[in-house]
Wavefront OBJ file of the C-alpha trace (Angstrom):
o trace
v 0.000 0.000 0.000
v 1.337 3.454 -0.914
v 1.279 5.927 1.926
v 1.158 9.681 1.388
v 3.186 11.793 3.822
v 1.494 14.850 5.412
v 3.655 17.190 3.290
v 2.868 15.358 0.039
v -0.807 15.180 0.954
v -0.742 18.944 1.452
v 0.852 19.361 -1.989
v -1.864 17.191 -3.570
v -4.549 19.338 -1.926
v -2.918 22.481 -3.333
v -2.787 21.014 -6.860
v -6.435 19.978 -6.588
v -7.347 23.472 -5.419
v -5.450 24.945 -8.374
v -7.348 22.735 -10.853
v -10.655 23.843 -9.351
v -9.540 27.465 -9.610
v -8.816 26.975 -13.326
v -12.318 25.612 -13.899
v -13.796 28.646 -12.168
v -11.586 31.123 -14.048
v -12.208 29.568 -17.484
v -15.948 29.427 -16.927
v -16.329 25.653 -17.232
v -18.509 25.599 -14.128
v -22.067 26.960 -14.291
v -22.329 30.565 -13.125
v -24.668 29.561 -10.282
v -22.014 27.222 -8.932
v -19.034 29.573 -9.225
v -19.634 31.603 -6.049
v -20.105 28.447 -4.005
v -17.067 26.860 -5.650
v -14.907 29.905 -4.897
v -15.966 29.834 -1.249
v -15.243 26.113 -1.039
v -11.844 26.668 -2.599
v -10.992 29.347 -0.035
v -12.078 27.061 2.796
v -9.882 24.334 1.304
v -6.880 26.672 1.280
v -7.648 27.736 4.858
v -7.540 24.095 5.935
v -4.294 23.439 4.060
v -2.667 26.390 5.842
v -3.909 25.293 9.257
v -2.740 21.722 8.625
v 0.790 22.828 7.671
v 3.175 21.699 10.395
v 6.404 23.586 9.706
v 7.412 27.161 8.946
v 9.382 26.054 5.883
v 6.370 24.266 4.403
v 4.100 27.213 5.170
v 6.514 29.694 3.574
v 6.691 27.534 0.442
v 2.904 27.265 0.329
v 2.508 31.049 0.593
v 4.983 31.645 -2.254
v 3.226 29.182 -4.572
v -0.336 30.255 -3.768
v -0.249 34.008 -3.120
v -1.146 34.828 -6.750
v -4.175 32.558 -6.639
v -7.556 34.378 -6.614
v -8.525 32.185 -3.681
v -5.629 33.630 -1.654
v -7.722 36.464 -0.215
v -6.839 38.945 2.511
v -8.683 36.741 4.989
v -6.525 33.777 3.929
v -3.397 35.938 4.282
v -4.449 36.771 7.853
v -4.925 33.085 8.629
v -1.481 32.357 7.195
v 0.101 35.056 9.372
v -1.514 33.719 12.518
v -0.435 30.179 11.613
v 3.092 31.414 10.944
v 3.274 32.957 14.403
v 1.909 29.780 15.992
v 4.557 27.635 14.282
v 7.259 30.197 15.138
v 6.282 30.027 18.820
v 6.219 26.226 18.822
v 9.650 26.233 17.213
v 11.178 28.161 20.107
v 10.871 31.651 18.604
v 14.018 31.290 16.521
v 15.072 34.088 14.159
v 13.042 34.007 10.941
v 14.992 32.820 7.890
v 15.157 34.727 4.592
v 12.496 32.430 3.093
v 10.207 33.040 6.069
v 10.694 36.804 5.767
v 10.010 36.662 2.021
v 6.730 34.875 2.700
v 5.948 37.470 5.380
v 6.549 40.259 2.834
v 4.061 38.651 0.441
v 1.432 38.379 3.171
v 1.918 41.994 4.222
v 1.686 43.171 0.615
v -1.576 41.261 0.296
v -2.979 42.826 3.458
v -2.212 46.307 2.122
v -5.082 45.636 -0.291
v -7.480 45.056 2.626
v -10.909 46.616 2.298
v -13.986 46.922 4.453
v -14.893 43.392 3.295
v -11.849 41.899 5.009
v -12.607 40.287 8.366
v -11.649 42.830 11.039
v -11.335 39.982 13.522
v -8.695 38.324 11.363
v -6.939 41.660 10.828
v -6.752 42.146 14.608
v -5.336 38.659 15.068
v -2.784 39.200 12.289
v -1.446 42.389 13.929
v -1.063 40.438 17.164
v 0.833 37.717 15.278
v 3.162 40.207 13.591
v 3.890 42.023 16.849
v 4.631 38.702 18.554
v 7.209 37.978 15.855
v 8.533 41.561 16.182
v 7.709 42.358 12.555
v 6.421 45.907 12.126
v 5.164 47.381 8.852
v 4.204 51.064 9.508
v 2.022 51.532 6.419
v 0.175 48.265 6.989
v -0.363 48.880 10.701
v -1.720 52.356 9.935
v -4.203 50.925 7.453
v -5.318 48.155 9.802
v -5.659 50.675 12.639
v -8.115 52.726 10.596
v -10.137 49.633 9.655
v -10.276 48.506 13.292
v -11.392 51.953 14.500
v -14.371 51.807 12.148
v -15.372 48.280 13.204
v -14.319 47.896 16.833
v -17.695 46.483 17.840
v -17.031 43.377 15.754
v -14.035 42.298 17.869
v -14.269 39.757 20.662
v -12.843 40.801 24.032
v -9.714 38.702 23.396
v -9.198 40.241 19.955
v -9.732 43.714 21.418
v -7.121 43.119 24.125
v -4.781 41.422 21.662
v -4.932 44.278 19.173
v -4.274 46.827 21.928
v -1.201 44.873 22.978
v -0.098 44.462 19.352
v -0.155 48.144 18.480
v 1.431 49.158 21.789
v 4.219 46.599 21.313
v 5.299 48.246 18.044
v 6.629 51.239 19.966
v 4.740 53.505 17.587
v 1.515 54.634 19.269
v -1.691 55.063 17.305
v -3.537 57.645 19.479
v -6.844 57.545 17.588
v -6.988 53.761 17.798
v -5.945 53.596 21.457
v -8.561 56.147 22.430
v -11.294 54.227 20.612
v -10.083 50.896 21.995
v -9.983 52.173 25.584
v -13.633 53.247 25.368
v -14.626 49.869 23.960
v -12.615 48.089 26.653
v -14.460 49.935 29.403
v -17.787 48.729 27.998
v -16.702 45.098 28.160
v -14.083 44.864 30.937
v -16.279 42.585 32.984
v -16.028 39.977 30.236
v -12.230 40.166 29.955
v -10.171 37.188 31.054
v -7.456 37.923 33.617
v -4.733 37.626 30.964
v -6.502 40.199 28.789
v -6.902 42.629 31.693
v -3.151 42.446 32.341
v -2.156 42.891 28.681
v -4.566 45.817 28.282
v -3.133 47.621 31.310
v 0.376 47.042 29.981
v -0.616 48.406 26.565
v -2.004 51.575 28.129
v 1.343 52.332 29.755
v 3.142 52.150 26.402
v 1.511 55.278 24.971
v 1.901 58.975 25.639
v -1.758 59.147 26.657
v -3.308 58.589 30.059
v -6.309 56.367 30.733
v -7.326 56.996 34.373
v -10.955 55.932 33.856
v -9.878 52.618 32.385
v -7.501 51.985 35.306
v -10.304 52.849 37.738
v -12.657 50.430 36.009
v -10.011 47.698 35.783
v -9.348 47.783 39.541
v -12.554 45.947 40.436
v -11.825 43.315 37.784
v -8.321 42.750 39.116
v -9.745 42.175 42.585
v -12.510 39.914 41.288
v -10.185 37.816 39.119
v -7.026 37.974 41.233
v -6.790 34.199 41.605
v -6.842 33.747 37.821
v -3.683 35.773 37.124
v -0.372 34.045 36.489
v 2.724 35.266 38.319
v 3.828 37.240 35.263
v 0.390 38.851 35.007
v 0.305 39.774 38.701
v 3.649 41.516 38.331
v 2.485 43.224 35.135
v -0.681 44.559 36.751
v 1.030 46.286 39.679
v 3.868 47.452 37.426
v 1.294 49.112 35.129
v -0.470 50.869 38.013
v 2.872 52.083 39.340
v 4.032 53.283 35.914
v 0.825 55.300 35.625
v 1.158 56.389 39.264
v -2.480 55.400 39.636
v -3.664 54.990 43.214
v -5.545 51.711 43.727
v -4.773 50.153 47.113
v -7.329 47.389 46.551
v -5.391 46.217 43.473
v -2.113 45.946 45.360
v -3.756 44.231 48.296
v -5.375 41.629 46.011
v -2.104 41.048 44.157
v -0.146 40.743 47.422
v -2.530 38.085 48.717
v -2.088 36.022 45.572
v 1.646 36.614 45.283
v 2.444 35.196 48.718
v 0.619 31.983 47.786
v 2.747 31.349 44.700
v 5.922 33.292 45.457
v 8.194 30.401 44.447
v 6.716 30.451 40.926
v 7.826 34.035 40.172
v 10.838 34.570 37.934
v 13.626 36.900 38.996
v 12.457 39.775 36.799
v 8.874 39.331 37.995
v 10.004 39.518 41.631
v 11.943 42.702 40.856
v 8.979 44.354 39.138
v 6.678 43.240 41.928
v 8.567 44.849 44.816
v 9.509 47.876 42.712
v 5.818 48.596 42.051
v 4.798 48.142 45.689
v 7.582 50.438 46.897
v 6.977 53.071 44.236
v 3.321 53.324 45.272
v 4.290 53.196 48.972
v 2.245 50.058 49.637
v 4.635 47.941 51.738
v 3.406 44.472 52.683
v 6.092 43.156 55.094
v 5.208 39.492 54.604
v 5.505 39.863 50.826
v 8.882 41.601 51.082
v 10.232 38.864 53.374
v 9.144 36.159 50.948
v 10.611 38.023 47.963
v 13.913 38.355 49.849
v 13.970 34.609 50.449
v 13.255 33.866 46.786
v 15.827 36.428 45.658
v 18.511 34.671 47.682
v 17.525 31.352 46.076
v 17.422 32.764 42.534
v 20.270 35.270 42.776
v 21.976 34.088 39.596
v 18.834 34.794 37.542
v 18.694 38.512 38.345
v 19.990 40.990 35.779
v 21.816 44.134 36.876
v 18.632 46.103 36.222
v 16.625 43.677 38.354
v 19.140 43.988 41.207
v 18.953 47.782 41.060
v 15.159 47.645 41.231
v 15.218 45.313 44.228
v 17.785 47.375 46.141
v 15.838 50.561 45.497
v 12.535 48.927 46.463
v 13.771 47.732 49.852
v 15.549 51.019 50.596
v 12.385 52.974 49.742
v 10.408 51.190 52.446
v 13.374 51.071 54.837
v 13.686 47.308 54.817
v 16.855 45.268 54.474
v 17.444 44.077 50.932
v 18.012 40.372 50.172
v 21.324 39.307 51.706
v 22.795 38.197 48.419
v 22.439 41.721 47.018
v 23.842 43.305 50.141
v 26.922 41.122 49.809
v 27.324 42.243 46.195
v 27.579 45.941 47.093
l 1 2 3 4 5 6 7 8 9 10 11 12 13 14 15 16 17 18 19 20 21 22 23 24 25 26 27 28 29 30 31 32 33 34 35 36 37 38 39 40 41 42 43 44 45 46 47 48 49 50 51 52 53 54 55 56 57 58 59 60 61 62 63 64 65 66 67 68 69 70 71 72 73 74 75 76 77 78 79 80 81 82 83 84 85 86 87 88 89 90 91 92 93 94 95 96 97 98 99 100 101 102 103 104 105 106 107 108 109 110 111 112 113 114 115 116 117 118 119 120 121 122 123 124 125 126 127 128 129 130 131 132 133 134 135 136 137 138 139 140 141 142 143 144 145 146 147 148 149 150 151 152 153 154 155 156 157 158 159 160 161 162 163 164 165 166 167 168 169 170 171 172 173 174 175 176 177 178 179 180 181 182 183 184 185 186 187 188 189 190 191 192 193 194 195 196 197 198 199 200 201 202 203 204 205 206 207 208 209 210 211 212 213 214 215 216 217 218 219 220 221 222 223 224 225 226 227 228 229 230 231 232 233 234 235 236 237 238 239 240 241 242 243 244 245 246 247 248 249 250 251 252 253 254 255 256 257 258 259 260 261 262 263 264 265 266 267 268 269 270 271 272 273 274 275 276 277 278 279 280 281 282 283 284 285 286 287 288 289 290 291 292 293 294 295 296 297 298 299 300 301 302 303 304 305 306 307 308 309 310 311 312 313 314 315 316 317 318 319 320 321 322 323 324 325 326 327 328 329
């Protein structure tokens, strides 16, 4: 029995899709069937992309199919999101020249986006590009305008993800951020803990201030405190401190959770945690003692910046810094 490998099976699907496209283009299918056939063909290409299991195979697929009429902007978005997923699974290695070439083709396709393109997929594609640290100013500007006009179509996760994506570029989009912040406030109650944390972080990355959003987020942080990971707990208090936004209830809720899982915090998370508490003058002695113990155990993991933050944090509340850092002075 002849077996077909996943890669070869994918290639056969692509060739079959191409034959169907030729029938549509040449008019050999009845007109009434062409619209349905085109939609089926696009769904087939979607599935092929999602079934691709390596970045190399996906890049090759993009190069061979990007001129196909079935390779729409929506399909390009799906390919970008799949590319980011495979990149993450592969350990976030540097993209090769072939991967970057495929990325260029996808971005060029998305520059032709119109109001018919799925805004949900556009939001997810910006998140994927930002994750891979690929920024295309012209494309991001265009997508920002499309998202502003259709914000109500985004799910809460897509809304939070797009806020993070645009903030992560280092190039703020004030009009978009303002519109997103208003939409966030309408739906904050439905945000998952992770999305609350990423939204607060995104707000600190702009030149604008969002005090009403931080006020509204406080009750959600308290309500969902147990759902935050260690990284998210540190991010939340760091964001409030960066904005110098008074919210004792947030810090109290985070402190209660942090002491329960203190051994799960990374070195940088511990540094950001105590820095934020000290900056806002919210000392929780039991938390500081536990952080000191963990710092001694994880001393080798702290960067010079982390050590500076920890020393400053303990000095600010007049507490003795972790012994290992005292010995290093």
